[in-house]
Structure formats: C-alpha cells, structure tokens
All heavy atoms as TSV, in Angstrom:
chain	resi	resn	atom	element	x	y	z
A	1	MET	N	N	-60.395	224.331	27.423
A	1	MET	CA	C	-59.063	224.840	27.179
A	1	MET	C	C	-58.657	225.805	28.290
A	1	MET	O	O	-59.482	226.463	28.881
A	1	MET	CB	C	-59.012	225.580	25.848
A	1	MET	CG	C	-59.138	224.686	24.644
A	1	MET	SD	S	-57.646	223.706	24.585
A	1	MET	CE	C	-57.874	222.875	23.073
A	2	SER	N	N	-57.402	225.913	28.484
A	2	SER	CA	C	-56.907	226.818	29.506
A	2	SER	C	C	-56.759	228.219	28.947
A	2	SER	O	O	-56.287	228.419	27.835
A	2	SER	CB	C	-55.555	226.327	30.017
A	2	SER	OG	O	-54.981	227.293	30.854
A	3	SER	N	N	-57.181	229.190	29.729
A	3	SER	CA	C	-57.012	230.576	29.294
A	3	SER	C	C	-55.548	231.008	29.381
A	3	SER	O	O	-55.185	232.066	28.888
A	3	SER	CB	C	-57.896	231.494	30.117
A	3	SER	OG	O	-57.577	231.389	31.469
A	4	THR	N	N	-54.682	230.177	29.976
A	4	THR	CA	C	-53.273	230.535	30.082
A	4	THR	C	C	-52.528	230.324	28.771
A	4	THR	O	O	-51.465	230.863	28.584
A	4	THR	CB	C	-52.573	229.729	31.194
A	4	THR	OG1	O	-52.692	228.344	30.907
A	4	THR	CG2	C	-53.167	230.055	32.543
A	5	ASN	N	N	-53.087	229.507	27.855
A	5	ASN	CA	C	-52.397	229.286	26.586
A	5	ASN	C	C	-53.054	230.048	25.430
A	5	ASN	O	O	-52.707	229.853	24.277
A	5	ASN	CB	C	-52.291	227.797	26.264
A	5	ASN	CG	C	-53.624	227.139	26.064
A	5	ASN	OD1	O	-54.633	227.807	25.877
A	5	ASN	ND2	N	-53.637	225.824	26.090
A	6	GLY	N	N	-54.030	230.892	25.748
A	6	GLY	CA	C	-54.660	231.710	24.735
A	6	GLY	C	C	-55.846	231.071	24.041
A	6	GLY	O	O	-56.559	231.727	23.308
A	7	ASN	N	N	-56.060	229.778	24.229
A	7	ASN	CA	C	-57.185	229.088	23.605
A	7	ASN	C	C	-58.376	229.119	24.562
A	7	ASN	O	O	-58.593	228.211	25.338
A	7	ASN	CB	C	-56.822	227.640	23.269
A	7	ASN	CG	C	-55.698	227.568	22.274
A	7	ASN	OD1	O	-55.616	228.390	21.375
A	7	ASN	ND2	N	-54.813	226.602	22.438
A	8	VAL	N	N	-59.150	230.187	24.502
A	8	VAL	CA	C	-60.245	230.389	25.443
A	8	VAL	C	C	-61.569	230.081	24.759
A	8	VAL	O	O	-61.849	230.588	23.676
A	8	VAL	CB	C	-60.267	231.841	25.964
A	8	VAL	CG1	C	-61.396	232.061	26.940
A	8	VAL	CG2	C	-58.934	232.183	26.610
A	9	ARG	N	N	-62.366	229.221	25.384
A	9	ARG	CA	C	-63.709	228.981	24.884
A	9	ARG	C	C	-64.559	230.212	25.141
A	9	ARG	O	O	-64.303	230.968	26.074
A	9	ARG	CB	C	-64.339	227.785	25.602
A	9	ARG	CG	C	-63.668	226.490	25.278
A	9	ARG	CD	C	-64.343	225.375	26.000
A	9	ARG	NE	N	-63.703	224.112	25.688
A	9	ARG	CZ	C	-63.971	222.985	26.277
A	9	ARG	NH1	N	-64.885	222.946	27.233
A	9	ARG	NH2	N	-63.358	221.885	25.932
A	10	ALA	N	N	-65.585	230.383	24.338
A	10	ALA	CA	C	-66.414	231.585	24.442
A	10	ALA	C	C	-67.029	231.759	25.828
A	10	ALA	O	O	-67.160	232.862	26.326
A	10	ALA	CB	C	-67.507	231.541	23.379
A	11	ASN	N	N	-67.420	230.672	26.480
A	11	ASN	CA	C	-68.083	230.774	27.787
A	11	ASN	C	C	-67.176	230.387	28.950
A	11	ASN	O	O	-67.640	230.215	30.055
A	11	ASN	CB	C	-69.346	229.914	27.807
A	11	ASN	CG	C	-69.043	228.440	27.667
A	11	ASN	OD1	O	-67.922	228.066	27.311
A	11	ASN	ND2	N	-70.021	227.599	27.914
A	12	GLU	N	N	-65.888	230.265	28.709
A	12	GLU	CA	C	-64.975	229.773	29.743
A	12	GLU	C	C	-64.887	230.699	30.952
A	12	GLU	O	O	-64.742	230.248	32.078
A	12	GLU	CB	C	-63.577	229.580	29.155
A	12	GLU	CG	C	-62.563	229.074	30.160
A	12	GLU	CD	C	-61.200	228.822	29.558
A	12	GLU	OE1	O	-60.978	229.143	28.386
A	12	GLU	OE2	O	-60.352	228.312	30.293
A	13	LEU	N	N	-64.970	231.977	30.742
A	13	LEU	CA	C	-64.757	232.922	31.834
A	13	LEU	C	C	-66.042	233.288	32.571
A	13	LEU	O	O	-66.023	234.114	33.462
A	13	LEU	CB	C	-64.072	234.187	31.301
A	13	LEU	CG	C	-62.699	233.934	30.660
A	13	LEU	CD1	C	-62.121	235.225	30.120
A	13	LEU	CD2	C	-61.746	233.275	31.629
A	14	TYR	N	N	-67.160	232.663	32.200
A	14	TYR	CA	C	-68.414	232.901	32.896
A	14	TYR	C	C	-68.522	231.968	34.098
A	14	TYR	O	O	-68.067	230.824	34.037
A	14	TYR	CB	C	-69.606	232.686	31.961
A	14	TYR	CG	C	-69.683	233.719	30.869
A	14	TYR	CD1	C	-69.256	233.442	29.587
A	14	TYR	CD2	C	-70.165	234.991	31.136
A	14	TYR	CE1	C	-69.311	234.388	28.582
A	14	TYR	CE2	C	-70.227	235.956	30.149
A	14	TYR	CZ	C	-69.798	235.645	28.873
A	14	TYR	OH	O	-69.850	236.600	27.900
A	15	PRO	N	N	-69.126	232.412	35.190
A	15	PRO	CA	C	-69.220	231.556	36.384
A	15	PRO	C	C	-70.160	230.368	36.177
A	15	PRO	O	O	-71.121	230.442	35.417
A	15	PRO	CB	C	-69.775	232.503	37.454
A	15	PRO	CG	C	-70.482	233.571	36.690
A	15	PRO	CD	C	-69.740	233.718	35.389
A	16	THR	N	N	-69.845	229.281	36.844
A	16	THR	CA	C	-70.706	228.103	36.820
A	16	THR	C	C	-71.937	228.389	37.680
A	16	THR	O	O	-71.803	228.874	38.800
A	16	THR	CB	C	-69.953	226.881	37.389
A	16	THR	OG1	O	-68.759	226.703	36.626
A	16	THR	CG2	C	-70.796	225.627	37.323
A	17	PRO	N	N	-73.138	228.099	37.179
A	17	PRO	CA	C	-74.355	228.346	37.969
A	17	PRO	C	C	-74.338	227.574	39.291
A	17	PRO	O	O	-73.826	226.449	39.363
A	17	PRO	CB	C	-75.485	227.849	37.074
A	17	PRO	CG	C	-74.911	227.852	35.694
A	17	PRO	CD	C	-73.440	227.577	35.857
A	18	ASP	N	N	-74.890	228.178	40.341
A	18	ASP	CA	C	-74.895	227.564	41.669
A	18	ASP	C	C	-75.558	226.200	41.664
A	18	ASP	O	O	-75.099	225.278	42.350
A	18	ASP	CB	C	-75.597	228.475	42.677
A	18	ASP	CG	C	-74.813	229.749	42.959
A	18	ASP	OD1	O	-73.609	229.797	42.627
A	18	ASP	OD2	O	-75.411	230.685	43.514
A	19	ASN	N	N	-76.646	226.025	40.895
A	19	ASN	CA	C	-77.334	224.732	40.906
A	19	ASN	C	C	-76.460	223.633	40.300
A	19	ASN	O	O	-76.532	222.476	40.719
A	19	ASN	CB	C	-78.688	224.813	40.193
A	19	ASN	CG	C	-78.566	225.187	38.732
A	19	ASN	OD1	O	-77.619	225.840	38.324
A	19	ASN	ND2	N	-79.547	224.799	37.947
A	20	VAL	N	N	-75.595	223.965	39.356
A	20	VAL	CA	C	-74.679	222.983	38.790
A	20	VAL	C	C	-73.633	222.592	39.830
A	20	VAL	O	O	-73.321	221.410	40.006
A	20	VAL	CB	C	-74.010	223.528	37.514
A	20	VAL	CG1	C	-72.937	222.576	37.004
A	20	VAL	CG2	C	-75.056	223.795	36.440
A	21	VAL	N	N	-73.101	223.572	40.520
A	21	VAL	CA	C	-72.115	223.304	41.574
A	21	VAL	C	C	-72.737	222.434	42.665
A	21	VAL	O	O	-72.138	221.453	43.108
A	21	VAL	CB	C	-71.568	224.617	42.167
A	21	VAL	CG1	C	-70.660	224.347	43.362
A	21	VAL	CG2	C	-70.839	225.417	41.098
A	22	ASP	N	N	-73.950	222.758	43.093
A	22	ASP	CA	C	-74.630	221.969	44.129
A	22	ASP	C	C	-74.854	220.537	43.672
A	22	ASP	O	O	-74.676	219.592	44.449
A	22	ASP	CB	C	-75.966	222.613	44.507
A	22	ASP	CG	C	-75.779	223.926	45.258
A	22	ASP	OD1	O	-74.681	224.138	45.809
A	22	ASP	OD2	O	-76.741	224.714	45.287
A	23	ALA	N	N	-75.245	220.352	42.418
A	23	ALA	CA	C	-75.473	218.997	41.892
A	23	ALA	C	C	-74.181	218.192	41.861
A	23	ALA	O	O	-74.170	216.999	42.214
A	23	ALA	CB	C	-76.086	219.070	40.501
A	24	LEU	N	N	-73.089	218.820	41.480
A	24	LEU	CA	C	-71.805	218.129	41.463
A	24	LEU	C	C	-71.334	217.787	42.877
A	24	LEU	O	O	-70.839	216.685	43.132
A	24	LEU	CB	C	-70.753	218.980	40.748
A	24	LEU	CG	C	-70.945	219.142	39.245
A	24	LEU	CD1	C	-69.987	220.202	38.699
A	24	LEU	CD2	C	-70.758	217.828	38.525
A	25	LEU	N	N	-71.495	218.735	43.801
A	25	LEU	CA	C	-71.095	218.475	45.185
A	25	LEU	C	C	-71.913	217.351	45.816
A	25	LEU	O	O	-71.404	216.589	46.636
A	25	LEU	CB	C	-71.229	219.748	46.024
A	25	LEU	CG	C	-70.184	220.828	45.764
A	25	LEU	CD1	C	-70.511	222.076	46.574
A	25	LEU	CD2	C	-68.787	220.338	46.085
A	26	ALA	N	N	-73.173	217.237	45.421
A	26	ALA	CA	C	-74.039	216.190	45.966
A	26	ALA	C	C	-73.562	214.794	45.563
A	26	ALA	O	O	-73.861	213.807	46.241
A	26	ALA	CB	C	-75.478	216.405	45.503
A	27	GLN	N	N	-72.804	214.700	44.485
A	27	GLN	CA	C	-72.320	213.408	43.989
A	27	GLN	C	C	-71.017	212.960	44.649
A	27	GLN	O	O	-70.605	211.814	44.504
A	27	GLN	CB	C	-72.123	213.463	42.469
A	27	GLN	CG	C	-73.388	213.761	41.704
A	27	GLN	CD	C	-74.465	212.725	41.932
A	27	GLN	OE1	O	-74.190	211.532	41.873
A	27	GLN	NE2	N	-75.672	213.182	42.220
A	28	LEU	N	N	-70.372	213.865	45.373
A	28	LEU	CA	C	-69.081	213.546	45.977
A	28	LEU	C	C	-69.221	212.712	47.242
A	28	LEU	O	O	-70.154	212.896	48.019
A	28	LEU	CB	C	-68.338	214.832	46.332
A	28	LEU	CG	C	-67.887	215.709	45.182
A	28	LEU	CD1	C	-67.259	216.981	45.722
A	28	LEU	CD2	C	-66.912	214.978	44.291
A	29	VAL	N	N	-68.281	211.801	47.444
A	29	VAL	CA	C	-68.167	211.070	48.703
A	29	VAL	C	C	-66.959	211.658	49.414
A	29	VAL	O	O	-65.842	211.620	48.897
A	29	VAL	CB	C	-67.958	209.556	48.455
A	29	VAL	CG1	C	-67.744	208.823	49.762
A	29	VAL	CG2	C	-69.131	208.994	47.676
A	30	LEU	N	N	-67.198	212.220	50.603
A	30	LEU	CA	C	-66.156	212.978	51.280
A	30	LEU	C	C	-65.747	212.336	52.600
A	30	LEU	O	O	-66.558	211.716	53.278
A	30	LEU	CB	C	-66.664	214.399	51.563
A	30	LEU	CG	C	-67.162	215.188	50.351
A	30	LEU	CD1	C	-67.789	216.491	50.808
A	30	LEU	CD2	C	-66.040	215.443	49.378
A	31	ASN	N	N	-64.485	212.524	52.969
A	31	ASN	CA	C	-64.064	212.122	54.308
A	31	ASN	C	C	-64.335	213.281	55.266
A	31	ASN	O	O	-64.788	214.348	54.854
A	31	ASN	CB	C	-62.590	211.689	54.315
A	31	ASN	CG	C	-61.656	212.817	53.946
A	31	ASN	OD1	O	-61.940	213.984	54.194
A	31	ASN	ND2	N	-60.525	212.490	53.347
A	32	HIS	N	N	-64.067	213.096	56.548
A	32	HIS	CA	C	-64.418	214.116	57.543
A	32	HIS	C	C	-63.721	215.449	57.309
A	32	HIS	O	O	-64.331	216.507	57.468
A	32	HIS	CB	C	-64.124	213.615	58.955
A	32	HIS	CG	C	-64.996	212.468	59.358
A	32	HIS	ND1	N	-66.351	212.574	59.463
A	32	HIS	CD2	C	-64.709	211.178	59.645
A	32	HIS	CE1	C	-66.873	211.417	59.804
A	32	HIS	NE2	N	-65.889	210.550	59.917
A	33	ALA	N	N	-62.443	215.428	56.924
A	33	ALA	CA	C	-61.723	216.674	56.682
A	33	ALA	C	C	-62.333	217.409	55.492
A	33	ALA	O	O	-62.516	218.624	55.527
A	33	ALA	CB	C	-60.241	216.404	56.434
A	34	ALA	N	N	-62.672	216.668	54.460
A	34	ALA	CA	C	-63.275	217.291	53.280
A	34	ALA	C	C	-64.662	217.819	53.609
A	34	ALA	O	O	-65.073	218.855	53.087
A	34	ALA	CB	C	-63.336	216.290	52.133
A	35	GLU	N	N	-65.398	217.121	54.471
A	35	GLU	CA	C	-66.718	217.588	54.879
A	35	GLU	C	C	-66.608	218.917	55.624
A	35	GLU	O	O	-67.426	219.819	55.421
A	35	GLU	CB	C	-67.426	216.556	55.743
A	35	GLU	CG	C	-67.892	215.337	54.973
A	35	GLU	CD	C	-68.457	214.243	55.867
A	35	GLU	OE1	O	-68.437	214.396	57.102
A	35	GLU	OE2	O	-68.906	213.243	55.307
A	36	LEU	N	N	-65.590	219.045	56.463
A	36	LEU	CA	C	-65.372	220.303	57.178
A	36	LEU	C	C	-65.048	221.424	56.193
A	36	LEU	O	O	-65.587	222.518	56.296
A	36	LEU	CB	C	-64.244	220.159	58.198
A	36	LEU	CG	C	-63.845	221.433	58.931
A	36	LEU	CD1	C	-65.025	222.002	59.723
A	36	LEU	CD2	C	-62.662	221.177	59.842
A	37	MET	N	N	-64.190	221.135	55.232
A	37	MET	CA	C	-63.833	222.146	54.239
A	37	MET	C	C	-65.057	222.540	53.405
A	37	MET	O	O	-65.245	223.708	53.076
A	37	MET	CB	C	-62.718	221.624	53.347
A	37	MET	CG	C	-61.392	221.490	54.077
A	37	MET	SD	S	-60.094	220.767	53.077
A	37	MET	CE	C	-59.895	222.007	51.822
A	38	GLN	N	N	-65.894	221.564	53.084
A	38	GLN	CA	C	-67.112	221.855	52.323
A	38	GLN	C	C	-68.043	222.739	53.148
A	38	GLN	O	O	-68.624	223.694	52.626
A	38	GLN	CB	C	-67.825	220.562	51.933
A	38	GLN	CG	C	-69.073	220.801	51.112
A	38	GLN	CD	C	-69.845	219.525	50.823
A	38	GLN	OE1	O	-69.758	218.565	51.573
A	38	GLN	NE2	N	-70.593	219.530	49.754
A	39	TYR	N	N	-68.173	222.448	54.434
A	39	TYR	CA	C	-69.015	223.264	55.314
A	39	TYR	C	C	-68.510	224.704	55.354
A	39	TYR	O	O	-69.281	225.649	55.229
A	39	TYR	CB	C	-69.039	222.669	56.722
A	39	TYR	CG	C	-69.669	223.601	57.722
A	39	TYR	CD1	C	-71.051	223.737	57.785
A	39	TYR	CD2	C	-68.892	224.355	58.587
A	39	TYR	CE1	C	-71.638	224.610	58.687
A	39	TYR	CE2	C	-69.471	225.225	59.497
A	39	TYR	CZ	C	-70.843	225.341	59.545
A	39	TYR	OH	O	-71.420	226.211	60.436
A	40	ILE	N	N	-67.194	224.862	55.493
A	40	ILE	CA	C	-66.610	226.201	55.539
A	40	ILE	C	C	-66.854	226.915	54.217
A	40	ILE	O	O	-67.233	228.090	54.194
A	40	ILE	CB	C	-65.106	226.124	55.870
A	40	ILE	CG1	C	-64.912	225.643	57.315
A	40	ILE	CG2	C	-64.422	227.479	55.643
A	40	ILE	CD1	C	-63.493	225.280	57.659
A	41	ALA	N	N	-66.647	226.213	53.112
A	41	ALA	CA	C	-66.845	226.825	51.792
A	41	ALA	C	C	-68.296	227.255	51.603
A	41	ALA	O	O	-68.565	228.347	51.101
A	41	ALA	CB	C	-66.428	225.849	50.699
A	42	LYS	N	N	-69.239	226.410	52.007
A	42	LYS	CA	C	-70.649	226.765	51.857
A	42	LYS	C	C	-71.027	227.916	52.785
A	42	LYS	O	O	-71.802	228.792	52.407
A	42	LYS	CB	C	-71.548	225.556	52.142
A	42	LYS	CG	C	-71.606	224.571	51.011
A	42	LYS	CD	C	-72.599	223.479	51.303
A	42	LYS	CE	C	-72.783	222.556	50.128
A	42	LYS	NZ	N	-73.779	221.522	50.402
A	43	SER	N	N	-70.471	227.919	53.979
A	43	SER	CA	C	-70.788	228.961	54.942
A	43	SER	C	C	-70.278	230.325	54.492
A	43	SER	O	O	-70.859	231.349	54.809
A	43	SER	CB	C	-70.176	228.633	56.307
A	43	SER	OG	O	-70.703	227.435	56.801
A	44	HIS	N	N	-69.189	230.316	53.758
A	44	HIS	CA	C	-68.548	231.565	53.354
A	44	HIS	C	C	-68.508	231.701	51.837
A	44	HIS	O	O	-67.628	232.356	51.283
A	44	HIS	CB	C	-67.131	231.635	53.934
A	44	HIS	CG	C	-67.114	231.569	55.426
A	44	HIS	ND1	N	-67.529	232.607	56.220
A	44	HIS	CD2	C	-66.772	230.571	56.266
A	44	HIS	CE1	C	-67.419	232.261	57.489
A	44	HIS	NE2	N	-66.979	231.032	57.541
A	45	TYR	N	N	-69.488	231.116	51.155
A	45	TYR	CA	C	-69.505	231.078	49.694
A	45	TYR	C	C	-69.409	232.462	49.074
A	45	TYR	O	O	-68.586	232.705	48.196
A	45	TYR	CB	C	-70.762	230.361	49.191
A	45	TYR	CG	C	-70.916	230.416	47.701
A	45	TYR	CD1	C	-70.151	229.588	46.894
A	45	TYR	CD2	C	-71.790	231.305	47.092
A	45	TYR	CE1	C	-70.255	229.634	45.524
A	45	TYR	CE2	C	-71.898	231.363	45.719
A	45	TYR	CZ	C	-71.143	230.518	44.932
A	45	TYR	OH	O	-71.245	230.584	43.577
A	46	GLN	N	N	-70.245	233.390	49.519
A	46	GLN	CA	C	-70.263	234.717	48.897
A	46	GLN	C	C	-68.933	235.443	49.112
A	46	GLN	O	O	-68.430	236.105	48.209
A	46	GLN	CB	C	-71.431	235.550	49.446
A	46	GLN	CG	C	-72.782	235.047	49.017
A	46	GLN	CD	C	-72.959	235.017	47.500
A	46	GLN	OE1	O	-72.474	235.883	46.791
A	46	GLN	NE2	N	-73.644	234.006	47.022
A	47	THR	N	N	-68.345	235.290	50.295
A	47	THR	CA	C	-67.058	235.921	50.566
A	47	THR	C	C	-65.975	235.310	49.680
A	47	THR	O	O	-65.178	236.021	49.073
A	47	THR	CB	C	-66.672	235.761	52.048
A	47	THR	OG1	O	-67.684	236.361	52.842
A	47	THR	CG2	C	-65.328	236.400	52.342
A	48	LEU	N	N	-65.953	233.972	49.604
A	48	LEU	CA	C	-64.956	233.292	48.774
A	48	LEU	C	C	-65.136	233.645	47.299
A	48	LEU	O	O	-64.163	233.826	46.570
A	48	LEU	CB	C	-65.042	231.772	48.971
A	48	LEU	CG	C	-64.658	231.262	50.354
A	48	LEU	CD1	C	-65.005	229.789	50.482
A	48	LEU	CD2	C	-63.179	231.497	50.617
A	49	LYS	N	N	-66.387	233.754	46.873
A	49	LYS	CA	C	-66.673	234.113	45.492
A	49	LYS	C	C	-66.132	235.508	45.180
A	49	LYS	O	O	-65.494	235.725	44.153
A	49	LYS	CB	C	-68.174	234.048	45.242
A	49	LYS	CG	C	-68.584	234.339	43.833
A	49	LYS	CD	C	-70.094	234.173	43.673
A	49	LYS	CE	C	-70.550	234.516	42.274
A	49	LYS	NZ	N	-72.008	234.379	42.130
A	50	LYS	N	N	-66.363	236.443	46.080
A	50	LYS	CA	C	-65.896	237.820	45.888
A	50	LYS	C	C	-64.370	237.861	45.869
A	50	LYS	O	O	-63.770	238.550	45.035
A	50	LYS	CB	C	-66.460	238.723	46.991
A	50	LYS	CG	C	-66.170	240.178	46.790
A	50	LYS	CD	C	-66.912	240.716	45.585
A	50	LYS	CE	C	-66.739	242.212	45.474
A	50	LYS	NZ	N	-67.311	242.739	44.258
A	51	VAL	N	N	-63.731	237.126	46.764
A	51	VAL	CA	C	-62.266	237.079	46.802
A	51	VAL	C	C	-61.740	236.513	45.484
A	51	VAL	O	O	-60.789	237.042	44.901
A	51	VAL	CB	C	-61.770	236.235	47.996
A	51	VAL	CG1	C	-60.285	235.932	47.879
A	51	VAL	CG2	C	-62.068	236.945	49.306
A	52	GLY	N	N	-62.368	235.447	45.001
A	52	GLY	CA	C	-61.962	234.856	43.733
A	52	GLY	C	C	-62.129	235.815	42.573
A	52	GLY	O	O	-61.256	235.919	41.706
A	53	GLN	N	N	-63.239	236.534	42.543
A	53	GLN	CA	C	-63.473	237.501	41.479
A	53	GLN	C	C	-62.434	238.616	41.516
A	53	GLN	O	O	-61.917	239.035	40.483
A	53	GLN	CB	C	-64.882	238.089	41.593
A	53	GLN	CG	C	-65.968	237.095	41.256
A	53	GLN	CD	C	-67.351	237.619	41.607
A	53	GLN	OE1	O	-67.500	238.496	42.444
A	53	GLN	NE2	N	-68.360	237.048	40.974
A	54	ASN	N	N	-62.115	239.080	42.718
A	54	ASN	CA	C	-61.107	240.134	42.854
A	54	ASN	C	C	-59.731	239.635	42.418
A	54	ASN	O	O	-58.978	240.356	41.768
A	54	ASN	CB	C	-61.047	240.653	44.284
A	54	ASN	CG	C	-62.272	241.448	44.662
A	54	ASN	OD1	O	-63.001	241.941	43.818
A	54	ASN	ND2	N	-62.522	241.565	45.947
A	55	LEU	N	N	-59.405	238.402	42.777
A	55	LEU	CA	C	-58.125	237.823	42.388
A	55	LEU	C	C	-58.025	237.697	40.876
A	55	LEU	O	O	-57.013	238.055	40.282
A	55	LEU	CB	C	-57.943	236.450	43.043
A	55	LEU	CG	C	-56.668	235.706	42.699
A	55	LEU	CD1	C	-55.445	236.534	43.103
A	55	LEU	CD2	C	-56.638	234.355	43.381
A	56	ILE	N	N	-59.088	237.236	40.244
A	56	ILE	CA	C	-59.099	237.121	38.784
A	56	ILE	C	C	-58.955	238.488	38.150
A	56	ILE	O	O	-58.175	238.656	37.189
A	56	ILE	CB	C	-60.385	236.412	38.301
A	56	ILE	CG1	C	-60.342	234.946	38.717
A	56	ILE	CG2	C	-60.556	236.551	36.797
A	56	ILE	CD1	C	-61.647	234.210	38.519
A	57	ALA	N	N	-59.646	239.484	38.685
A	57	ALA	CA	C	-59.545	240.839	38.136
A	57	ALA	C	C	-58.123	241.356	38.216
A	57	ALA	O	O	-57.631	241.995	37.275
A	57	ALA	CB	C	-60.497	241.775	38.878
A	58	VAL	N	N	-57.441	241.070	39.304
A	58	VAL	CA	C	-56.048	241.517	39.468
A	58	VAL	C	C	-55.143	240.768	38.494
A	58	VAL	O	O	-54.261	241.356	37.863
A	58	VAL	CB	C	-55.572	241.310	40.923
A	58	VAL	CG1	C	-54.075	241.484	41.038
A	58	VAL	CG2	C	-56.295	242.266	41.858
A	59	LEU	N	N	-55.372	239.469	38.337
A	59	LEU	CA	C	-54.506	238.662	37.479
A	59	LEU	C	C	-54.638	239.011	36.004
A	59	LEU	O	O	-53.669	238.889	35.260
A	59	LEU	CB	C	-54.801	237.170	37.681
A	59	LEU	CG	C	-54.429	236.602	39.041
A	59	LEU	CD1	C	-54.897	235.174	39.173
A	59	LEU	CD2	C	-52.919	236.693	39.270
A	60	ILE	N	N	-55.827	239.428	35.574
A	60	ILE	CA	C	-56.003	239.707	34.147
A	60	ILE	C	C	-55.701	241.158	33.776
A	60	ILE	O	O	-55.768	241.512	32.612
A	60	ILE	CB	C	-57.423	239.316	33.659
A	60	ILE	CG1	C	-58.497	240.132	34.350
A	60	ILE	CG2	C	-57.653	237.839	33.805
A	60	ILE	CD1	C	-59.884	239.924	33.807
A	61	THR	N	N	-55.389	241.983	34.767
A	61	THR	CA	C	-55.074	243.379	34.440
A	61	THR	C	C	-53.578	243.593	34.397
A	61	THR	O	O	-52.786	242.821	34.798
A	61	THR	CB	C	-55.690	244.362	35.449
A	61	THR	OG1	O	-55.261	244.016	36.759
A	61	THR	CG2	C	-57.174	244.366	35.351
C-alpha cells in the first residue's frame, strides 16, 4: 500500500536489505545506458541512500 493514502503496512517504511536489492538487480537484463546508471548507483550507494533518507525525513515532517 502507498503511504500517501494512509494505508501503511507495518514494515513499509523500513529499508530493503542490501542482499535483497542485490538479488533483484542480478535478475535484470540491462541496456548500456541502464548499466551505466547501475554502476553510478552502486558506486555512490551510501551517498544516494543518505540523500534519500534526508529527503524522506523532510517530506514527513
């Protein structure tokens, strides 16, 4: 359920474990542009994660 309509699952706002994300990414078939974006995302994962967390904190306050 979407947290925008008020119907929030108990574990919806918890982060997805890294091993689950890696397993899902391993199943994807990507073109060259998507491969570049994936490389950038993996290279800057912690920074992107922190930015996302900060954005969520701002949006929910």
